[in-house]
Structures are given as structure tokens and as C-alpha cells.
C-alpha positions as CSV (number, residue, x, y, z in Angstrom):
1,M,58.1,38.7,-23.4
2,R,54.9,39.1,-21.4
3,D,52.8,42.2,-21.3
4,H,52.7,43.2,-17.6
5,R,49.9,45.6,-18.2
6,K,47.5,42.7,-18.8
7,L,48.3,41.0,-15.5
8,T,45.8,41.5,-12.8
9,A,48.6,41.3,-10.3
10,F,50.3,44.3,-11.9
11,Q,47.1,46.3,-12.2
12,L,46.4,45.8,-8.5
13,A,50.0,46.6,-7.5
14,D,49.9,49.8,-9.6
15,A,46.7,50.9,-7.9
16,F,48.2,50.0,-4.5
17,V,51.2,52.3,-5.3
18,L,48.9,55.2,-6.1
19,A,46.8,54.6,-2.9
20,V,50.0,54.5,-0.7
21,Y,51.4,57.6,-2.2
22,K,48.1,59.4,-1.6
23,A,47.9,58.1,2.0
24,T,51.5,58.9,2.9
25,K,51.2,62.6,1.9
26,A,49.7,63.1,5.3
27,F,52.5,61.4,7.2
28,P,54.5,63.6,9.6
29,R,57.3,65.5,7.9
30,T,59.8,63.8,10.4
31,E,59.0,60.5,8.6
32,Q,59.9,61.8,5.1
33,F,63.1,59.8,5.1
34,G,61.8,57.1,7.4
35,L,58.5,55.3,7.2
36,T,57.2,57.4,4.3
37,S,60.2,56.5,2.1
38,Q,60.3,52.9,3.2
39,L,56.6,52.2,2.5
40,R,56.7,54.0,-0.8
41,R,59.8,52.1,-1.9
42,A,58.3,48.8,-0.9
43,V,55.1,49.3,-2.9
44,V,56.9,50.6,-5.9
45,S,59.2,47.5,-5.7
46,V,56.1,45.2,-5.9
47,A,55.0,46.7,-9.2
48,A,58.5,47.2,-10.6
49,N,59.5,43.6,-10.0
50,I,56.4,42.3,-11.7
51,V,57.4,44.5,-14.7
52,E,61.0,43.4,-14.6
53,G,60.0,39.7,-14.3
54,S,57.6,40.0,-17.2
55,A,60.5,41.2,-19.4
56,R,62.7,38.2,-18.6
57,S,62.9,35.5,-21.2
58,S,63.0,32.5,-18.8
59,E,60.1,31.3,-16.7
60,K,62.5,30.7,-13.8
61,D,63.6,34.3,-13.8
62,Y,60.0,35.5,-14.1
63,V,59.0,33.5,-11.0
64,K,62.1,34.7,-9.2
65,F,61.0,38.3,-9.7
66,L,57.5,37.5,-8.8
67,G,58.9,36.1,-5.5
68,I,60.8,39.4,-4.9
69,A,57.6,41.3,-5.6
70,F,55.8,39.2,-3.0
71,A,58.5,39.8,-0.4
72,S,58.3,43.5,-1.0
73,L,54.5,43.3,-0.7
74,R,54.8,41.6,2.7
75,E,57.2,44.4,3.8
76,A,54.7,47.0,2.7
77,G,52.0,45.2,4.7
78,Y,54.0,45.5,7.8
79,F,54.7,49.2,7.2
80,I,51.0,49.9,6.8
81,E,50.3,48.1,10.1
82,L,53.0,50.1,11.8
83,A,51.7,53.4,10.3
84,G,48.3,52.5,11.7
85,K,49.7,51.7,15.2
86,L,51.6,55.0,15.1
87,A,48.4,56.8,14.2
88,Y,49.9,58.2,11.0
89,L,46.9,56.6,9.2
90,E,43.3,56.9,10.3
91,P,41.8,53.5,11.2
92,A,39.6,53.6,8.0
93,A,42.6,54.3,5.8
94,T,44.6,51.5,7.5
95,K,41.8,49.1,6.9
96,D,41.4,50.2,3.2
97,L,45.1,49.9,2.5
98,L,45.3,46.5,4.3
99,A,42.4,45.3,2.2
100,Q,44.3,46.3,-1.0
101,Y,47.4,44.6,0.4
102,D,45.4,41.4,1.0
103,H,43.9,41.4,-2.4
104,C,47.3,42.0,-4.1
105,A,48.8,39.2,-1.9
106,R,46.2,36.7,-2.9
107,V,46.5,37.4,-6.6
108,L,50.2,37.5,-6.6
109,S,50.5,34.4,-4.6
110,G,48.1,32.7,-6.9
111,L,50.2,33.7,-9.9
112,V,53.4,32.4,-8.3
113,S,51.6,29.1,-7.4
114,S,50.4,28.6,-10.9
115,F,53.9,28.5,-12.2
116,R,55.1,26.2,-9.4
117,E,52.3,23.8,-10.0
118,N,52.8,23.8,-13.8
119,G,56.6,23.9,-13.7
């Protein structure tokens, strides 16, 4: 079993979750069960799937969960872009969150690729 806490991908995803929760506190109340919930679920799914994959015994299952995490990350990226377009986020906040998204995506993609190249 792998220790997810030592993975840079998990550490970045965890920080991303906290940043998104902080940013979405200011979203309109009408979005509580809409975009706020969707974005929060997507970012939590990224970190949670890295954790779950790390607990799997087979490398194949691990990579499968990393793939699910990456798909959730892409979904979160779209939701951040949408929140920016709807002016739920200030332009600077949108830029900061998208920078975190990009960093997470690069690291997670690299982790997945390392298994595909070696496996």
C-alpha cells in the first residue's frame, strides 16, 4: 500500500480542495446546490480518488483511480472557468485557481504517464 500523503499529486490536490472551498464561500446562495456543490464535489473527488487508488493493491487499479482523479480535475477546471465567466469569482481568483488546476494537472498527468511508460 502506498502512502498518499507523500505524493506531490495528493498534496497539490488537497491544497486545491482548500482553495476551492474558500473561494466558493462567496458564491451566490442560489448556487448552493448548483455550481458550488458541483465544483466542490469535483475537487474533493480528485484528492479522494488519489487516496483510494493508493490503497489498492494492484498497479492497474491504482492507475485506474488516478485516471478518475484526472477526469474529475478536468471537470473542476471547467467549473472554475464557468464561475469566472459568471463573475462568481474575481478575475484574480479565477487566475489563481486555474494556476493551481494547471499545476495539479501537470503533476497528476506525469504520475499517470510514469506508470504507463513503465508498465
